[in-house]
Backbone as a chain_set.jsonl record, in Angstrom:
{"seq": "MAPAQRAGRDAMYGNIAPMTVGQGMQGGWGFGMAVRTRRGDYAPLGQFGWDGGTGTSVYADPVHGVTGVLLTQVGVSTPDSPRLVHDFWTTLYQAVED", "coords": {"N": [[-10.03, 23.16, 13.513], [-8.874, 22.22, 10.843], [-8.045, 23.327, 7.554], [-7.822, 20.908, 5.476], [-8.605, 19.086, 6.842], [-11.479, 19.381, 7.023], [-12.06, 19.844, 4.494], [-12.126, 16.925, 4.064], [-13.783, 15.928, 5.799], [-16.506, 17.466, 4.447], [-16.457, 16.309, 2.211], [-16.64, 13.665, 2.938], [-19.526, 13.564, 4.156], [-20.788, 15.226, 3.181], [-22.625, 14.66, 1.14], [-24.68, 12.941, 2.092], [-27.395, 12.726, 2.617], [-29.971, 12.969, 5.329], [-27.668, 13.664, 7.449], [-26.915, 14.705, 9.888], [-26.453, 14.05, 12.431], [-24.036, 13.53, 15.122], [-20.945, 13.4, 14.205], [-21.164, 14.33, 11.361], [-22.111, 17.529, 9.844], [-21.381, 18.94, 12.089], [-19.258, 18.771, 13.743], [-16.177, 18.316, 15.298], [-12.845, 17.034, 16.232], [-11.53, 14.4, 18.569], [-9.655, 12.73, 21.157], [-9.797, 10.582, 19.133], [-12.345, 10.483, 18.785], [-15.599, 11.731, 17.378], [-16.593, 15.078, 18.406], [-18.757, 17.296, 19.019], [-18.673, 20.538, 18.185], [-20.298, 22.654, 17.109], [-23.466, 23.88, 17.605], [-26.064, 22.737, 15.66], [-28.395, 21.188, 15.49], [-30.329, 19.23, 17.559], [-28.618, 18.697, 19.753], [-26.25, 19.15, 22.511], [-23.126, 21.12, 22.648], [-20.367, 19.601, 23.259], [-21.072, 17.018, 23.068], [-20.139, 13.605, 22.683], [-18.697, 10.824, 20.572], [-19.376, 8.351, 18.291], [-20.421, 7.53, 15.03], [-20.857, 4.289, 13.26], [-19.824, 2.869, 10.19], [-21.076, 0.607, 10.085], [-23.502, 0.862, 10.704], [-24.017, 1.667, 13.36], [-24.317, 3.689, 16.263], [-23.171, 5.438, 18.835], [-23.22, 7.998, 21.238], [-22.134, 10.112, 24.02], [-23.222, 12.592, 26.049], [-22.734, 14.688, 27.984], [-24.014, 17.243, 29.078], [-26.384, 16.805, 29.558], [-26.141, 14.417, 30.781], [-26.999, 12.176, 29.42], [-26.561, 9.001, 27.474], [-26.831, 7.633, 24.492], [-26.778, 4.455, 22.532], [-26.87, 3.088, 19.314], [-27.777, 0.089, 17.876], [-27.495, -1.436, 14.853], [-28.372, -3.67, 12.103], [-27.692, -3.206, 9.434], [-25.774, -1.307, 7.041], [-24.157, 1.651, 6.179], [-25.55, 2.279, 3.692], [-27.199, 2.984, 2.22], [-29.719, 5.829, 1.458], [-31.688, 5.596, 3.668], [-30.321, 4.391, 6.013], [-28.864, 6.537, 7.321], [-31.042, 8.092, 7.753], [-32.164, 6.181, 9.564], [-30.53, 6.567, 12.019], [-30.318, 9.408, 12.516], [-33.343, 9.764, 13.23], [-33.395, 8.039, 15.309], [-31.617, 9.614, 17.269], [-32.772, 12.008, 17.247], [-35.502, 11.24, 18.383], [-34.776, 10.37, 20.879], [-33.65, 12.698, 21.954], [-36.206, 14.34, 21.971], [-37.03, 13.192, 24.353], [-35.613, 14.114, 26.123], [-35.634, 16.631, 28.342], [-34.916, 20.315, 28.516]], "CA": [[-10.198, 22.085, 12.521], [-7.545, 22.288, 9.507], [-8.459, 23.044, 6.121], [-7.268, 19.96, 4.878], [-9.649, 18.244, 7.542], [-12.602, 20.084, 6.66], [-12.202, 19.093, 3.024], [-12.22, 15.652, 3.982], [-15.259, 15.893, 6.212], [-17.478, 17.757, 3.548], [-16.53, 15.261, 0.933], [-17.48, 12.186, 3.525], [-20.793, 13.648, 4.491], [-21.61, 16.5, 2.332], [-23.565, 14.207, 0.103], [-25.41, 12.097, 2.678], [-28.587, 13.715, 3.719], [-29.926, 13.986, 6.305], [-26.564, 13.076, 7.875], [-26.831, 15.48, 10.799], [-26.283, 13.368, 13.789], [-22.973, 13.245, 15.271], [-19.845, 14.167, 13.501], [-21.802, 14.927, 10.673], [-21.572, 18.557, 9.748], [-21.549, 19.796, 13.351], [-18.167, 18.795, 15.165], [-14.527, 17.977, 15.085], [-12.371, 15.271, 16.523], [-10.725, 14.714, 19.831], [-9.067, 11.487, 21.616], [-10.232, 9.046, 18.408], [-14.039, 10.282, 18.455], [-16.06, 12.732, 17.293], [-17.021, 15.922, 19.464], [-19.696, 18.289, 18.649], [-18.209, 21.717, 18.307], [-21.389, 23.597, 16.753], [-24.988, 23.23, 17.649], [-26.93, 22.819, 14.382], [-29.686, 20.696, 15.693], [-30.768, 18.689, 18.887], [-27.505, 17.904, 20.534], [-25.534, 20.574, 22.865], [-21.623, 21.207, 22.776], [-19.468, 18.803, 24.325], [-21.549, 15.396, 22.963], [-19.078, 12.864, 21.674], [-19.116, 9.498, 20.397], [-19.018, 8.073, 16.949], [-21.196, 7.138, 13.856], [-19.901, 3.501, 12.406], [-20.24, 2.514, 9.115], [-21.956, -0.617, 9.551], [-25.009, 0.9, 11.361], [-24.136, 1.86, 14.764], [-24.239, 4.92, 16.695], [-22.977, 5.907, 20.434], [-22.796, 9.051, 21.922], [-22.197, 10.504, 25.593], [-24.011, 14.022, 26.416], [-22.292, 15.436, 29.218], [-24.651, 18.087, 29.561], [-27.721, 16.191, 29.79], [-26.257, 13.111, 31.057], [-27.413, 10.849, 28.569], [-25.87, 8.228, 26.858], [-27.476, 6.344, 23.609], [-26.282, 3.353, 21.765], [-28.042, 2.419, 18.426], [-27.084, -1.139, 17.168], [-28.404, -2.259, 13.777], [-27.721, -4.962, 11.251], [-27.637, -2.215, 8.023], [-24.631, -0.687, 6.931], [-24.61, 3.22, 5.689], [-25.244, 1.913, 1.833], [-28.431, 3.565, 1.599], [-29.926, 7.219, 2.31], [-32.356, 4.947, 4.816], [-29.6, 4.457, 7.081], [-28.534, 7.628, 8.006], [-32.143, 8.735, 8.44], [-32.581, 5.633, 10.762], [-29.622, 7.169, 13.009], [-30.759, 10.928, 12.626], [-34.328, 9.416, 14.007], [-33.053, 7.603, 16.824], [-31.033, 10.602, 18.514], [-34.097, 12.865, 17.086], [-36.185, 10.395, 19.544], [-33.824, 10.497, 22.076], [-33.792, 14.425, 22.619], [-37.639, 14.74, 22.559], [-37.564, 12.777, 25.455], [-35.063, 14.912, 27.136], [-35.924, 18.329, 29.054], [-33.531, 20.798, 28.361]], "C": [[-9.437, 22.323, 11.403], [-8.181, 22.462, 8.307], [-8.866, 21.953, 5.285], [-8.884, 18.894, 5.542], [-10.999, 18.632, 7.247], [-13.066, 19.815, 5.187], [-12.896, 17.68, 3.031], [-13.55, 15.385, 4.571], [-16.353, 16.042, 5.409], [-17.13, 16.835, 2.657], [-17.061, 13.644, 1.671], [-18.992, 12.295, 3.58], [-21.707, 14.549, 4.209], [-22.759, 16.196, 1.407], [-24.598, 12.935, 0.732], [-26.18, 12.796, 3.327], [-29.78, 12.581, 4.222], [-28.667, 13.252, 7.288], [-25.846, 14.619, 9.07], [-26.384, 15.346, 11.982], [-24.779, 13.929, 13.764], [-22.075, 14.053, 14.789], [-20.522, 14.747, 12.217], [-21.206, 16.195, 9.983], [-21.339, 19.409, 10.83], [-20.304, 19.274, 14.293], [-16.811, 18.74, 14.402], [-14.156, 16.842, 15.692], [-11.709, 15.723, 17.601], [-10.935, 13.073, 20.492], [-9.728, 10.52, 20.496], [-11.709, 8.873, 18.504], [-14.476, 11.667, 18.182], [-16.692, 13.692, 18.566], [-17.767, 16.869, 18.854], [-19.107, 19.403, 19.074], [-19.327, 23.157, 17.791], [-22.684, 22.79, 17.163], [-25.646, 23.732, 16.392], [-28.203, 21.977, 14.438], [-30.019, 20.308, 17.525], [-29.815, 18.819, 19.755], [-26.393, 19.1, 20.949], [-24.06, 20.254, 22.583], [-21.414, 20.497, 23.393], [-20.034, 17.313, 23.716], [-20.225, 14.679, 22.27], [-19.121, 11.844, 21.727], [-18.621, 9.423, 18.52], [-20.256, 7.208, 15.996], [-20.487, 5.92, 13.371], [-20.383, 3.189, 11.259], [-21.185, 1.257, 8.942], [-23.261, -0.452, 10.601], [-25.024, 1.089, 12.844], [-23.603, 3.254, 15.266], [-24.174, 5.023, 18.19], [-22.523, 7.408, 20.515], [-23.263, 9.445, 23.228], [-22.572, 12.103, 25.497], [-23.67, 14.421, 27.73], [-23.227, 16.307, 29.911], [-26.037, 17.99, 30.215], [-27.892, 14.662, 30.881], [-26.701, 12.14, 31.011], [-26.415, 10.216, 27.852], [-26.789, 7.314, 25.838], [-26.763, 5.54, 22.833], [-27.16, 2.938, 20.963], [-27.125, 1.362, 17.559], [-27.731, -1.755, 15.926], [-27.444, -3.238, 12.923], [-27.658, -4.496, 9.87], [-26.624, -1.546, 8.38], [-25.184, 0.819, 6.388], [-24.366, 2.93, 3.927], [-26.595, 2.636, 0.912], [-28.552, 5.054, 2.288], [-31.047, 6.621, 3.571], [-31.62, 4.836, 5.939], [-29.376, 5.115, 7.706], [-29.859, 8.218, 8.539], [-32.431, 7.827, 9.882], [-31.878, 6.006, 12.007], [-30.472, 8.776, 13.54], [-32.342, 10.632, 13.775], [-34.193, 8.976, 14.994], [-32.805, 9.033, 17.771], [-32.123, 11.983, 18.456], [-35.281, 12.434, 18.554], [-35.71, 10.713, 21.135], [-34.085, 11.681, 22.618], [-34.957, 14.796, 22.793], [-37.923, 14.405, 23.71], [-36.755, 13.179, 26.622], [-35.275, 16.391, 27.225], [-35.176, 18.925, 29.046], [-34.167, 21.937, 30.262]], "O": [[-10.005, 23.364, 11.073], [-8.988, 21.577, 8.02], [-9.868, 21.911, 4.572], [-9.781, 18.298, 4.945], [-11.711, 17.631, 7.325], [-14.225, 19.615, 4.823], [-13.845, 17.309, 2.341], [-14.382, 14.708, 3.966], [-17.207, 15.155, 5.389], [-18.221, 16.511, 2.188], [-17.675, 12.749, 1.091], [-19.709, 11.382, 3.171], [-22.849, 14.753, 4.621], [-23.596, 16.988, 0.974], [-25.178, 12.133, 0.0], [-25.926, 13.412, 4.362], [-30.277, 11.644, 3.598], [-28.96, 12.186, 7.829], [-24.783, 15.239, 9.026], [-25.942, 16.292, 12.635], [-24.294, 14.567, 12.83], [-22.211, 15.275, 14.842], [-20.295, 15.953, 12.126], [-20.052, 16.154, 9.556], [-21.095, 20.594, 10.601], [-20.4, 19.375, 15.516], [-16.521, 19.045, 13.245], [-14.842, 15.822, 15.76], [-11.328, 16.877, 17.8], [-11.95, 12.382, 20.403], [-10.272, 9.539, 21.003], [-12.328, 7.814, 18.403], [-13.884, 12.647, 18.636], [-17.199, 13.167, 19.557], [-17.165, 17.346, 17.892], [-18.914, 19.487, 20.286], [-19.14, 24.342, 18.067], [-22.918, 21.583, 17.107], [-25.762, 24.926, 16.115], [-29.017, 22.046, 13.517], [-29.91, 21.095, 18.465], [-30.278, 19.15, 20.847], [-25.799, 19.81, 20.137], [-23.79, 19.092, 22.28], [-22.154, 20.401, 24.372], [-19.275, 16.378, 23.97], [-19.476, 15.22, 21.457], [-19.54, 11.385, 22.789], [-17.882, 10.118, 17.822], [-20.874, 6.268, 16.495], [-19.364, 6.209, 12.958], [-21.613, 3.219, 11.235], [-21.861, 0.971, 7.954], [-23.86, -1.374, 11.155], [-25.979, 0.693, 13.512], [-22.639, 3.835, 14.766], [-25.18, 4.672, 18.806], [-21.565, 7.871, 19.895], [-24.412, 9.261, 23.628], [-21.96, 12.732, 24.634], [-24.567, 14.432, 28.573], [-23.34, 16.251, 31.135], [-26.617, 18.711, 31.027], [-28.837, 14.09, 31.425], [-26.906, 11.297, 31.885], [-25.39, 10.845, 27.589], [-27.422, 6.362, 26.295], [-25.845, 6.176, 22.315], [-28.197, 2.44, 21.4], [-26.154, 1.601, 16.84], [-28.554, -2.65, 16.12], [-26.242, -3.482, 13.025], [-27.564, -5.387, 9.025], [-26.367, -1.169, 9.523], [-26.373, 1.088, 6.217], [-23.427, 3.23, 3.189], [-26.878, 2.773, -0.278], [-27.886, 5.474, 3.234], [-31.172, 7.417, 4.501], [-32.186, 5.17, 6.98], [-29.5, 4.817, 8.894], [-29.867, 8.785, 9.631], [-32.776, 8.318, 10.957], [-32.476, 5.826, 13.068], [-31.01, 9.069, 14.607], [-32.437, 11.169, 14.879], [-34.901, 9.455, 15.88], [-33.524, 9.437, 18.684], [-32.265, 12.791, 19.374], [-35.698, 13.19, 19.432], [-36.259, 11.16, 22.143], [-34.7, 11.775, 23.68], [-35.123, 15.603, 23.708], [-38.833, 14.966, 24.322], [-36.966, 12.823, 27.782], [-35.106, 17.192, 26.306], [-34.209, 18.412, 29.608], [-33.375, 22.695, 30.822]]}, "num_chains": 1, "name": "protein.A"}
């Protein structure tokens, strides 16, 4: 990731806590979507997908053979929205055995 891309990502996600899912602070870009390039929480390297600004989140995990889709009717406008996304993915990965 180029320094300018990293700065843009940090500016966008750095103050949204706990935005640790998907792109958040754990990944890079590939073919127009987020690709996990660092393991900082529950998801493995190679997980790919996208968090939408309207309260959606979709990722595929080729390591575990899991795909998750979250569709809500709230945008990412309060700290509760990212927490909901985080809780969804945490719950999904708690159900997956390594």
